[in-house]
LOTOR-791076 format. One record per residue (C-alpha): residue in three letters; x negated, y negated, z. Coordinates in steps of 0.5 Angstrom, whole numbers, padded with zeros to 4 digits, always signed. Each point is the difference from the previous one (the first is absolute). Example, Ala and Ser with C-alpha at 12.3 -4.5 7.8 and 13.67 -1.06 7.14 Angstrom:
BEGIN
Ala-0025+0009+0016
Ser-0002-0007-0002
# end
This chain:
BEGIN
Met+0021+0003+0009
Arg+0003+0001-0006
Leu-0001+0007-0006
Arg-0004-0003-0005
Val+0001+0004-0007
Gln-0008+0002-0003
Pro-0002+0000-0006
Thr-0003+0008+0001
Val+0006+0005-0005
Val+0002+0007+0004
Arg+0001+0005-0005
Gly-0001-0005-0005
Ile+0007-0002+0003
Ile+0002-0004+0004
Pro-0004-0005+0003
Ala-0003+0002+0008
Met+0001-0005+0005
Asp-0003-0003+0007
Ala+0003+0003+0008
Pro+0001-0005+0003
Asp-0006+0001+0004
Asp-0004-0001-0006
Arg-0002+0009-0001
Pro+0002+0002-0007
Leu+0007+0002-0001
Ala+0001+0004-0007
Leu+0004+0007-0002
Asp-0006+0004+0000
Asp+0000-0001+0008
Pro+0000+0005+0004
Gly+0005-0004+0004
Met+0004-0002-0006
Arg+0000+0007-0002
Ala+0002+0004+0006
Trp+0005-0006-0001
Ala+0003+0002-0005
Arg+0000+0007+0001
Phe+0004-0001+0006
Leu+0006-0005-0004
His+0000+0007-0006
Ala+0000+0005+0005
Gln+0005-0003+0004
Ala+0005-0001-0006
Thr+0000+0005-0003
Ile+0001+0005+0007
Leu+0007-0005+0001
Arg+0001+0001-0008
Arg+0001+0007+0001
Leu+0003+0000+0006
Glu+0005-0004-0001
Ala+0001+0004-0007
Glu+0001+0008+0004
Leu+0005-0004+0005
Gln+0003-0003-0006
Gly+0001+0007-0003
Ala+0001+0004+0005
His+0005-0006+0004
Glu+0002-0005-0003
Leu-0003-0005+0005
Gly-0006-0004-0001
Leu-0006-0001+0005
Gly+0002-0006+0004
Glu+0006+0003+0001
Phe-0002+0006+0003
Glu-0005-0004+0004
Ala+0004-0004+0003
Leu+0006+0006+0001
Leu-0006+0003+0003
Gln-0003-0007+0005
Leu+0008+0001+0002
Ser+0000+0007+0002
Leu-0006-0002+0005
Ala+0003-0006+0003
Asp+0004+0002+0006
Leu+0006+0000-0001
Gly-0001+0000-0007
Arg+0000-0007-0001
Leu-0004-0006-0002
Arg+0001-0008+0000
Met-0001-0002-0006
Ser-0006-0004+0000
Glu-0004+0006+0005
Leu+0002+0004-0007
Ala-0003-0004-0004
Asp-0007+0000+0004
Arg+0000+0008-0001
Leu+0002+0000-0007
Val-0005-0006+0000
Leu+0005-0003-0005
Ser+0003-0008+0000
Arg+0006-0001+0004
Ser+0005+0000-0007
Gly-0003+0005-0003
Val+0002+0006+0006
Thr+0006-0004+0001
Arg+0000+0002-0009
Leu-0001+0006+0002
Val+0005+0002+0006
Asp+0004-0003-0005
Arg-0001+0006-0005
Leu+0001+0005+0007
Glu+0007-0002+0002
Ser+0000+0000-0008
Ala+0000+0007+0002
Gly+0001+0002+0006
Asp-0006+0002+0003
Val+0000-0007+0005
Ala+0005-0004+0004
Arg-0001-0008+0002
Val+0002-0002+0006
Thr+0001-0006+0004
Cys-0005-0001+0005
Ala+0005-0001+0007
Ser-0005-0006+0003
Asp-0002-0003-0006
Ala+0007-0001-0004
Arg-0006-0001-0006
Gly-0004+0005+0000
Ser+0001+0007-0003
Phe-0002+0007+0000
Ala-0001+0005-0005
Glu+0002+0008+0003
Leu+0000+0006-0003
Thr+0007+0003-0002
Asp+0001+0007+0001
Ala-0001+0001-0007
Gly-0007-0004-0001
Arg-0002+0006+0004
Val+0002+0006-0003
Arg-0004-0004-0006
Leu-0005-0002+0004
Arg-0002+0007+0002
Glu+0002+0003-0007
Ala-0004-0004-0003
Leu-0007+0001+0005
Pro-0002+0006-0003
Thr-0002-0003-0007
His-0003-0006+0003
Val-0004+0004+0005
Gln-0003+0004-0004
Gly-0001-0004-0007
Val-0004-0005+0007
Arg-0005+0007+0000
Glu+0000+0001-0008
His-0002-0006-0002
Phe-0004-0003+0006
Val-0002+0005+0007
Asp-0001+0005-0005
Arg-0004-0004-0005
Val-0005-0002+0007
Pro-0005+0004+0002
Pro+0001+0002+0007
Asp-0005-0003+0005
Glu+0001-0007-0004
Leu+0006+0000+0002
Asp+0000-0004+0006
Arg-0005-0004-0001
Leu+0005-0002-0006
Ala+0005-0002+0005
Arg-0003-0004+0004
Thr-0004-0005-0005
Leu+0008+0000-0003
Glu+0002-0002+0007
Leu-0005-0005-0001
Leu+0002-0003-0006
Ala+0007-0001+0002
Ala-0002-0003+0007
Pro+0004-0007+0001
Thr-0006-0005-0002
Pro+0004-0007+0006
Thr-0003-0004-0006
Val+0003+0003-0007
Asp+0006+0003+0003
Ala+0001-0007+0003
Thr+0001-0002-0007
Cys+0002+0007-0004
Ala+0006-0003+0006
Ser+0001-0006-0003
Val-0001+0002-0008
Leu+0006+0005+0001
Thr+0004-0005+0004
Ala+0000-0005-0005
Ala+0001+0005-0006
Thr+0006+0003+0003
Glu+0003-0007+0002
Ser+0000-0002-0007
Glu+0004+0007-0002
Ala+0005-0003+0004
Val+0006-0003-0004
Pro+0004-0006+0002
Val+0008+0001+0001
Ala+0003-0003-0002
Gly+0005-0004+0003
# end
């Protein structure tokens, strides 16, 4: 079934729409309000965490997360594709991120011995130091902007709900993967011979 625009206007601005199952999908619907608040809360918290890391350590949140994931990995290294998956980034996005971290001396690229085409991102000693210095800032920010704002008796329920939202859905995840692959391939730049 397809979405169709209703002539009804919600709050005088945006037309209400029908969802594929013919239930009204309006901006004042509880589900849409929850969705909008989720997006706003996530963007607000991420912006605050980013500003704190940048201000105190000249480190972006994405860079921090990459260093953290590498520190948690065996031998402090991950295949580039695995790092992309853990960070929920495209292959080209993780390449640009690792390029920045490599330029700063926080990460080194290591060629895979069993597959010359593959490479690892490996945390350097300097990267470990930078992560160790930034970790208290990040933990304090997460505590201040998220943990302390959620009533303690709701944290477990919220965690379970978020796990449900992030759980794999084969059809959707396959579609996302094909869209990301197509986007990555379209970013390829031909090399002049």
